Each structure stands twice: as C-alpha cells, then as structure tokens.
C-alpha positions as a printed Julia matrix, in Angstrom:
114×3 Matrix{Float64}:
  17.82  -29.51    3.31
  16.97  -25.94    3.94
  14.59  -25.32    6.93
  13.77  -21.85    5.57
  10.27  -21.38    4.53
   8.68  -19.01    1.95
   6.86  -15.74    3.19
   3.31  -16.64    4.47
   1.91  -15.01    1.74
   3.78  -16.78   -1.14
   2.86  -20.08    0.55
  -0.7   -19.32    0.82
  -1.19  -18.37   -2.92
   0.86  -21.65   -3.75
  -1.51  -23.33   -1.98
  -4.69  -21.68   -3.47
  -3.08  -22.57   -6.89
  -2.34  -25.91   -6.08
  -5.83  -26.75   -4.93
  -7.45  -24.81   -8.1
  -5.54  -26.88  -10.59
  -7.11  -29.79   -9.28
 -10.93  -28.45   -9.78
 -11.59  -27.61   -6.3
 -12.18  -24.35   -4.27
 -10.01  -22.26   -2.0
 -10.08  -18.95   -0.45
  -8.42  -16.76    2.04
 -10.71  -16.32    5.05
  -8.15  -14.0     6.93
  -4.96  -12.76    6.0
  -2.34  -12.68    8.26
   1.04  -11.41    8.35
   2.74  -11.15    4.87
   6.03  -12.66    5.88
   5.85  -15.02    9.02
   2.33  -15.78    9.99
   1.35  -19.02   10.69
  -0.95  -20.7     7.9
  -4.02  -22.79    9.17
  -6.22  -24.45    6.65
  -9.65  -25.34    6.79
 -10.3   -28.47    5.11
 -13.74  -29.8     3.8
 -15.28  -32.06    1.08
 -18.21  -30.99   -0.84
 -19.12  -28.5     2.27
 -18.47  -31.43    5.03
 -15.75  -30.85    7.28
 -13.0   -33.02    7.1
 -10.21  -31.44    9.51
  -7.77  -28.7     9.89
  -4.1   -28.59    9.41
  -1.37  -25.93   10.42
   1.74  -25.55    9.92
   3.9   -25.73   12.41
   7.7   -25.33   13.55
   9.23  -28.2    15.19
  12.05  -28.04   18.22
  14.77  -28.92   15.49
  13.56  -25.82   13.29
  11.78  -27.94   10.93
   8.46  -27.13    9.74
   5.62  -29.6     8.99
   1.94  -29.56    8.44
   0.01  -31.28   11.56
  -4.0   -31.71   12.39
  -5.45  -29.36   14.55
  -8.78  -28.42   15.91
 -12.24  -29.79   15.6
 -12.45  -33.48   14.13
 -14.02  -34.71   11.07
 -17.79  -33.59   10.38
 -17.95  -30.87   13.4
 -20.31  -28.53   12.95
 -20.33  -25.1    11.73
 -20.44  -23.28   15.47
 -17.75  -25.9    16.76
 -15.31  -24.81   13.75
 -16.24  -20.93   14.14
 -15.6   -21.07   17.72
 -12.27  -22.59   17.15
 -11.2   -20.22   14.45
 -12.05  -17.23   16.91
 -10.49  -18.66   19.48
  -7.04  -19.16   17.16
  -7.6   -15.54   15.83
  -7.18  -14.17   19.16
  -4.51  -16.12   20.29
  -2.52  -15.14   16.91
  -3.39  -12.1    15.27
  -1.04  -12.85   12.57
  -2.63  -16.03   11.26
  -3.72  -16.72    7.95
  -6.94  -18.9     7.69
  -7.56  -20.64    4.28
 -10.64  -22.61    3.44
 -10.33  -25.15    1.01
 -13.03  -27.54   -0.32
 -11.54  -30.46   -2.12
 -12.94  -33.5    -3.76
 -10.65  -35.88   -1.64
  -9.99  -34.57    1.43
  -8.15  -37.53    2.94
  -6.07  -37.56   -0.02
  -5.13  -33.97    0.41
  -4.42  -34.3     3.9
  -2.12  -37.14    3.55
  -0.09  -35.32    0.57
   0.14  -32.23    2.45
   1.35  -34.07    6.35
   3.83  -35.7     3.61
   5.28  -32.7     2.47
   6.72  -31.46    5.65
C-alpha cells in the first residue's frame, strides 16, 4: 500500500462528489494549498453539528482521518472559534462543510478509509 496521497484539491473534489452522489450537501468553506493543504471536514446532519474530521499524517508516514474539534451538538460560536483558530494555525488548510443524512455512518466509513 502506498502512503502517497492525492493533491488536496483533487481529494476535496472527490469528497464533495461522494457526498453529492448520496444526495447530501457539501461545500468548500475555505480553499487551502492546492497540493499539500490539510483537509478539515465539518460534518452535520440536518444542520446539527455531528463532528469534525481532519486528515493527518501518522508517525509511520500513513494518512488517516481522525476526530478533532468541538464535540457533537456544539453551538455555532464554538465551531466558528475552532475554525478561526485552525485557520490562524494553518493558512494552507482546506475547510469543507458537509451536511449528510447519516453523519455517524459517514464518519465511521471515512475514518475506516484511512
């Protein structure tokens, strides 16, 4: 298995297509570096915050999705503050908002993809 990853712009577009193909909603809140920007997913279901996932590099050089940020059902102010802090820390960060019917399933499937 290769530890290579697609350019961030390609991966973001793929995520958006995956979500849209299931009849759900996805939009890019902030574009980051086209090639190597980190990806942060803000996931909700019917407008209710379900969690955030970030694609991270592990010590062994593999990429995986892990939960970060405000917990489920956090308010918009807490989410906004988290995103502002992450953007200040990493100007190359991509932020993608997803509103999916089955957020728990989407999160479980995505984290299993690695």
